[in-house]
Each structure stands twice: as structure tokens, then as C-alpha cells.
C-alpha atoms as an extended CHARMM CRD file, in Angstrom:
* protein
*
       143  EXT
         1         1  MET       CA             83.2260000000       27.5100000000       55.3810000000  PROA      1               0.0000000000
         2         2  LEU       CA             86.6520000000       26.0370000000       54.7640000000  PROA      2               0.0000000000
         3         3  GLY       CA             87.2810000000       27.4180000000       51.2830000000  PROA      3               0.0000000000
         4         4  ASP       CA             88.5460000000       23.9750000000       50.2150000000  PROA      4               0.0000000000
         5         5  ALA       CA             86.1570000000       21.4500000000       48.6770000000  PROA      5               0.0000000000
         6         6  GLN       CA             88.2560000000       18.4020000000       49.6650000000  PROA      6               0.0000000000
         7         7  LYS       CA             88.5000000000       19.4770000000       53.3110000000  PROA      7               0.0000000000
         8         8  ALA       CA             84.7790000000       20.2340000000       53.3280000000  PROA      8               0.0000000000
         9         9  ARG       CA             84.0150000000       16.7430000000       52.0230000000  PROA      9               0.0000000000
        10        10  GLU       CA             86.2280000000       15.1880000000       54.7000000000  PROA      10              0.0000000000
        11        11  VAL       CA             84.5130000000       17.1890000000       57.4560000000  PROA      11              0.0000000000
        12        12  PHE       CA             81.0850000000       16.3200000000       56.0390000000  PROA      12              0.0000000000
        13        13  GLU       CA             81.8940000000       12.6070000000       55.9490000000  PROA      13              0.0000000000
        14        14  ALA       CA             83.4020000000       12.6380000000       59.4640000000  PROA      14              0.0000000000
        15        15  THR       CA             80.3400000000       14.4370000000       60.8070000000  PROA      15              0.0000000000
        16        16  LEU       CA             77.9740000000       11.9340000000       59.1990000000  PROA      16              0.0000000000
        17        17  ARG       CA             80.0660000000        9.0450000000       60.5500000000  PROA      17              0.0000000000
        18        18  ALA       CA             79.8250000000       10.5050000000       64.0620000000  PROA      18              0.0000000000
        19        19  ALA       CA             76.0450000000       10.9070000000       63.7270000000  PROA      19              0.0000000000
        20        20  THR       CA             75.6960000000        7.3460000000       62.3890000000  PROA      20              0.0000000000
        21        21  GLU       CA             77.8000000000        5.9290000000       65.2250000000  PROA      21              0.0000000000
        22        22  ARG       CA             75.7210000000        7.7880000000       67.8090000000  PROA      22              0.0000000000
        23        23  ALA       CA             72.4920000000        6.5740000000       66.2170000000  PROA      23              0.0000000000
        24        24  GLY       CA             73.8450000000        2.9940000000       66.0990000000  PROA      24              0.0000000000
        25        25  GLU       CA             74.5720000000        3.1730000000       69.8240000000  PROA      25              0.0000000000
        26        26  SER       CA             71.0440000000        4.4940000000       70.4700000000  PROA      26              0.0000000000
        27        27  GLU       CA             72.4950000000        7.8840000000       71.3770000000  PROA      27              0.0000000000
        28        28  ALA       CA             70.9040000000        9.8790000000       68.5760000000  PROA      28              0.0000000000
        29        29  PRO       CA             71.1240000000       13.5870000000       69.3760000000  PROA      29              0.0000000000
        30        30  VAL       CA             67.8550000000       15.0320000000       70.6160000000  PROA      30              0.0000000000
        31        31  ASP       CA             68.9320000000       18.5680000000       69.6710000000  PROA      31              0.0000000000
        32        32  ARG       CA             68.0230000000       19.1000000000       66.0270000000  PROA      32              0.0000000000
        33        33  PHE       CA             70.9640000000       21.5140000000       65.5800000000  PROA      33              0.0000000000
        34        34  TRP       CA             73.5390000000       19.0150000000       66.8040000000  PROA      34              0.0000000000
        35        35  LEU       CA             74.6290000000       18.1360000000       63.2630000000  PROA      35              0.0000000000
        36        36  TYR       CA             75.2100000000       21.7920000000       62.3290000000  PROA      36              0.0000000000
        37        37  ARG       CA             77.1980000000       22.5330000000       65.4930000000  PROA      37              0.0000000000
        38        38  GLU       CA             79.2130000000       19.3320000000       65.0910000000  PROA      38              0.0000000000
        39        39  ALA       CA             80.0600000000       20.1990000000       61.4740000000  PROA      39              0.0000000000
        40        40  ARG       CA             80.9120000000       23.7830000000       62.4400000000  PROA      40              0.0000000000
        41        41  GLY       CA             83.1940000000       22.5970000000       65.2290000000  PROA      41              0.0000000000
        42        42  ARG       CA             84.9670000000       20.2040000000       62.8840000000  PROA      42              0.0000000000
        43        43  CYS       CA             85.3630000000       22.9870000000       60.2820000000  PROA      43              0.0000000000
        44        44  LEU       CA             86.8590000000       25.3070000000       62.8810000000  PROA      44              0.0000000000
        45        45  GLU       CA             89.2210000000       22.5610000000       63.9900000000  PROA      45              0.0000000000
        46        46  ALA       CA             90.2740000000       21.8540000000       60.3990000000  PROA      46              0.0000000000
        47        47  SER       CA             90.8110000000       25.5460000000       59.6300000000  PROA      47              0.0000000000
        48        48  GLU       CA             92.9910000000       25.9400000000       62.7460000000  PROA      48              0.0000000000
        49        49  GLN       CA             95.2800000000       23.2510000000       61.3500000000  PROA      49              0.0000000000
        50        50  SER       CA             95.8240000000       25.0610000000       58.0570000000  PROA      50              0.0000000000
        51        51  LEU       CA             97.0990000000       28.5110000000       57.2110000000  PROA      51              0.0000000000
        52        52  GLN       CA             94.9230000000       31.3250000000       58.4500000000  PROA      52              0.0000000000
        53        53  ALA       CA             94.1350000000       34.4790000000       56.5790000000  PROA      53              0.0000000000
        54        54  GLU       CA             95.7630000000       37.6110000000       57.8780000000  PROA      54              0.0000000000
        55        55  ASP       CA             93.4800000000       39.6030000000       60.1560000000  PROA      55              0.0000000000
        56        56  VAL       CA             92.8180000000       42.8460000000       58.2810000000  PROA      56              0.0000000000
        57        57  ASP       CA             90.2370000000       45.5760000000       58.5550000000  PROA      57              0.0000000000
        58        58  LEU       CA             88.0470000000       45.3540000000       55.4890000000  PROA      58              0.0000000000
        59        59  PRO       CA             86.5180000000       48.5140000000       54.0830000000  PROA      59              0.0000000000
        60        60  GLU       CA             82.8460000000       49.0390000000       54.7990000000  PROA      60              0.0000000000
        61        61  GLU       CA             80.2860000000       51.0080000000       52.8150000000  PROA      61              0.0000000000
        62        62  GLU       CA             76.6670000000       51.8360000000       53.4850000000  PROA      62              0.0000000000
        63        63  LEU       CA             74.2040000000       49.4040000000       51.9500000000  PROA      63              0.0000000000
        64        64  SER       CA             73.1500000000       50.4510000000       48.4990000000  PROA      64              0.0000000000
        65        65  PRO       CA             69.6130000000       50.2580000000       47.1340000000  PROA      65              0.0000000000
        66        66  THR       CA             71.1850000000       48.3330000000       44.2350000000  PROA      66              0.0000000000
        67        67  ALA       CA             72.8090000000       45.7140000000       46.5000000000  PROA      67              0.0000000000
        68        68  LEU       CA             70.3360000000       42.9790000000       45.5400000000  PROA      68              0.0000000000
        69        69  ASP       CA             70.8930000000       43.6650000000       41.8340000000  PROA      69              0.0000000000
        70        70  GLN       CA             74.6570000000       43.5720000000       42.3650000000  PROA      70              0.0000000000
        71        71  LEU       CA             74.4170000000       40.3500000000       44.3570000000  PROA      71              0.0000000000
        72        72  ALA       CA             72.2850000000       38.7410000000       41.6400000000  PROA      72              0.0000000000
        73        73  GLN       CA             75.0880000000       39.4310000000       39.1240000000  PROA      73              0.0000000000
        74        74  ILE       CA             77.7760000000       37.4890000000       40.9550000000  PROA      74              0.0000000000
        75        75  ASP       CA             78.2750000000       33.7650000000       40.8400000000  PROA      75              0.0000000000
        76        76  ALA       CA             77.2410000000       31.7900000000       43.9300000000  PROA      76              0.0000000000
        77        77  ASP       CA             80.7960000000       30.4170000000       44.0950000000  PROA      77              0.0000000000
        78        78  GLN       CA             82.1600000000       33.9710000000       44.3580000000  PROA      78              0.0000000000
        79        79  LEU       CA             79.8670000000       34.6720000000       47.3020000000  PROA      79              0.0000000000
        80        80  ALA       CA             80.8460000000       31.3720000000       48.9470000000  PROA      80              0.0000000000
        81        81  ILE       CA             84.5500000000       32.1940000000       48.5700000000  PROA      81              0.0000000000
        82        82  TRP       CA             84.0150000000       35.6720000000       50.0190000000  PROA      82              0.0000000000
        83        83  ILE       CA             82.0830000000       34.2390000000       52.9910000000  PROA      83              0.0000000000
        84        84  SER       CA             84.6710000000       31.5040000000       53.5980000000  PROA      84              0.0000000000
        85        85  ALA       CA             87.3560000000       34.1910000000       53.9820000000  PROA      85              0.0000000000
        86        86  ALA       CA             85.4960000000       35.9100000000       56.8220000000  PROA      86              0.0000000000
        87        87  PRO       CA             86.7480000000       35.3640000000       60.3700000000  PROA      87              0.0000000000
        88        88  GLU       CA             84.8030000000       33.2320000000       62.8310000000  PROA      88              0.0000000000
        89        89  PRO       CA             82.0880000000       33.6090000000       64.1080000000  PROA      89              0.0000000000
        90        90  GLN       CA             81.1760000000       36.0540000000       61.3390000000  PROA      90              0.0000000000
        91        91  ARG       CA             81.7370000000       33.3300000000       58.7110000000  PROA      91              0.0000000000
        92        92  THR       CA             79.2240000000       30.9980000000       60.3710000000  PROA      92              0.0000000000
        93        93  ALA       CA             76.6530000000       33.7630000000       60.8240000000  PROA      93              0.0000000000
        94        94  LEU       CA             76.9810000000       34.8290000000       57.1820000000  PROA      94              0.0000000000
        95        95  ALA       CA             76.8490000000       31.3180000000       55.7850000000  PROA      95              0.0000000000
        96        96  LEU       CA             73.7340000000       30.4820000000       57.7600000000  PROA      96              0.0000000000
        97        97  PHE       CA             72.1560000000       33.8890000000       57.0340000000  PROA      97              0.0000000000
        98        98  TYR       CA             72.6050000000       33.5700000000       53.2610000000  PROA      98              0.0000000000
        99        99  LEU       CA             71.3400000000       29.9830000000       53.2640000000  PROA      99              0.0000000000
       100       100  ASP       CA             68.0640000000       31.6320000000       54.2930000000  PROA      100             0.0000000000
       101       101  GLU       CA             66.9190000000       28.4250000000       55.9800000000  PROA      101             0.0000000000
       102       102  PHE       CA             67.1040000000       29.4370000000       59.6280000000  PROA      102             0.0000000000
       103       103  THR       CA             65.3670000000       31.9100000000       61.8900000000  PROA      103             0.0000000000
       104       104  HSD       CA             67.5330000000       34.3650000000       63.8240000000  PROA      104             0.0000000000
       105       105  ARG       CA             66.9240000000       32.3290000000       66.9820000000  PROA      105             0.0000000000
       106       106  GLU       CA             68.1630000000       29.1980000000       65.1930000000  PROA      106             0.0000000000
       107       107  LEU       CA             71.2020000000       31.1060000000       63.8700000000  PROA      107             0.0000000000
       108       108  LEU       CA             72.0810000000       32.1030000000       67.4230000000  PROA      108             0.0000000000
       109       109  LYS       CA             71.8340000000       28.5330000000       68.6530000000  PROA      109             0.0000000000
       110       110  ILE       CA             73.8510000000       26.9750000000       65.8280000000  PROA      110             0.0000000000
       111       111  ALA       CA             76.5750000000       29.6340000000       65.8370000000  PROA      111             0.0000000000
       112       112  GLU       CA             76.5930000000       29.6860000000       69.6450000000  PROA      112             0.0000000000
       113       113  LEU       CA             76.2220000000       33.4750000000       69.7070000000  PROA      113             0.0000000000
       114       114  LYS       CA             74.3900000000       35.8480000000       72.0050000000  PROA      114             0.0000000000
       115       115  THR       CA             71.6010000000       38.0140000000       70.6170000000  PROA      115             0.0000000000
       116       116  ALA       CA             73.7120000000       41.1490000000       71.0170000000  PROA      116             0.0000000000
       117       117  GLU       CA             76.5330000000       39.5900000000       68.9470000000  PROA      117             0.0000000000
       118       118  LEU       CA             74.6210000000       38.4660000000       65.8510000000  PROA      118             0.0000000000
       119       119  GLY       CA             73.3000000000       41.8490000000       64.6760000000  PROA      119             0.0000000000
       120       120  PRO       CA             76.6510000000       43.6570000000       64.6930000000  PROA      120             0.0000000000
       121       121  LEU       CA             78.3860000000       40.6980000000       62.9980000000  PROA      121             0.0000000000
       122       122  LEU       CA             75.8410000000       40.6030000000       60.1740000000  PROA      122             0.0000000000
       123       123  SER       CA             75.6910000000       44.3890000000       59.8690000000  PROA      123             0.0000000000
       124       124  SER       CA             79.4530000000       44.7560000000       59.6010000000  PROA      124             0.0000000000
       125       125  ALA       CA             79.6890000000       41.8500000000       57.1750000000  PROA      125             0.0000000000
       126       126  ARG       CA             76.9440000000       43.2630000000       54.9590000000  PROA      126             0.0000000000
       127       127  ARG       CA             78.7480000000       46.6500000000       54.8080000000  PROA      127             0.0000000000
       128       128  GLN       CA             81.9910000000       44.8340000000       53.9550000000  PROA      128             0.0000000000
       129       129  LEU       CA             80.1450000000       42.8310000000       51.3070000000  PROA      129             0.0000000000
       130       130  GLN       CA             78.7480000000       46.0820000000       49.8840000000  PROA      130             0.0000000000
       131       131  ALA       CA             82.2790000000       47.5190000000       49.6080000000  PROA      131             0.0000000000
       132       132  TRP       CA             83.4190000000       44.3440000000       47.8210000000  PROA      132             0.0000000000
       133       133  LEU       CA             80.3950000000       44.4070000000       45.4830000000  PROA      133             0.0000000000
       134       134  ASN       CA             81.0850000000       48.0640000000       44.6590000000  PROA      134             0.0000000000
       135       135  THR       CA             84.6640000000       47.1070000000       43.7900000000  PROA      135             0.0000000000
       136       136  ILE       CA             83.8070000000       44.2350000000       41.4590000000  PROA      136             0.0000000000
       137       137  LEU       CA             80.5160000000       45.6710000000       40.1450000000  PROA      137             0.0000000000
       138       138  PRO       CA             80.7180000000       49.4620000000       40.3290000000  PROA      138             0.0000000000
       139       139  VAL       CA             77.3700000000       51.2440000000       40.4450000000  PROA      139             0.0000000000
       140       140  GLU       CA             77.0120000000       53.7610000000       37.6540000000  PROA      140             0.0000000000
       141       141  ASP       CA             76.3280000000       57.2910000000       38.8730000000  PROA      141             0.0000000000
       142       142  ALA       CA             72.8870000000       58.4410000000       37.7190000000  PROA      142             0.0000000000
       143       143  SER       CA             73.8500000000       62.1390000000       37.7210000000  PROA      143             0.0000000000
């Protein structure tokens, strides 16, 4: 989410320290998504302190039937870098979506989004991802 492994480690450690301190004071969070929201908040705070990417309109393309094949050809690090460059809250939604560990309801709760916000964020991001995939892995025309 931060695009910087050292900053990510620092946020991870600070989040675990906060959880440990709360547990030691018998204040363990009852909400099972507390840790994710806490880490997300700390990531957002850390990214606000560093340089921000310029807000640009990324090209979008319709999803291709070959998208899964294209995605399988790229390195997981490339996908992580692409996701980390997305603006918030799209970055959080994408990261959680591609982890494939959460239901849509859980995604909404962790990312603190409304139902009507999640679909358009993911849809737009997937069309932007398709445009990027087509740039780095052009689909050969079958005609």
C-alpha cells in the first residue's frame, strides 16, 4: 500500500505494538477488522507525510477475455507496485480485492466504504489495469 518496503515494515511493527499494548491492558479489540483498519490508517498517515503521486486520469479499456492470462504473466511485485500507485480509497479496495481473502461486505467494512462506492472503484480500477496490461503485454490480434 505504501510502495516502500521499509515504511511498510515500520507501519506493520507499529500496528502490532498498538495491538499488543491494547491486549496487555485488557482492551483487546472486539472488532475482528480492527487490525486491518488500524494498519490502513497508519499507511494513509505515512503516505501523507511523503511525496504524493500526481493525480492523473489513467486510460481505461474494456475488460478482455484474455485478462486472466495477461495477469498470470506478470510478476506479483509488478501488480503490487501498480496497486500501490492507485489513489485512496481505490488502493485499499484493490489490495483487499486481489488478496481474495475477504467478502465484499468485509471489504466495505475494512475500507470504510459505502456499498455504492466499492463497485465503481473496483470497476474503474479493473479497466485501468486492463489498459496497463494491454500496454505491457499486448494481445495479439487473431484476425
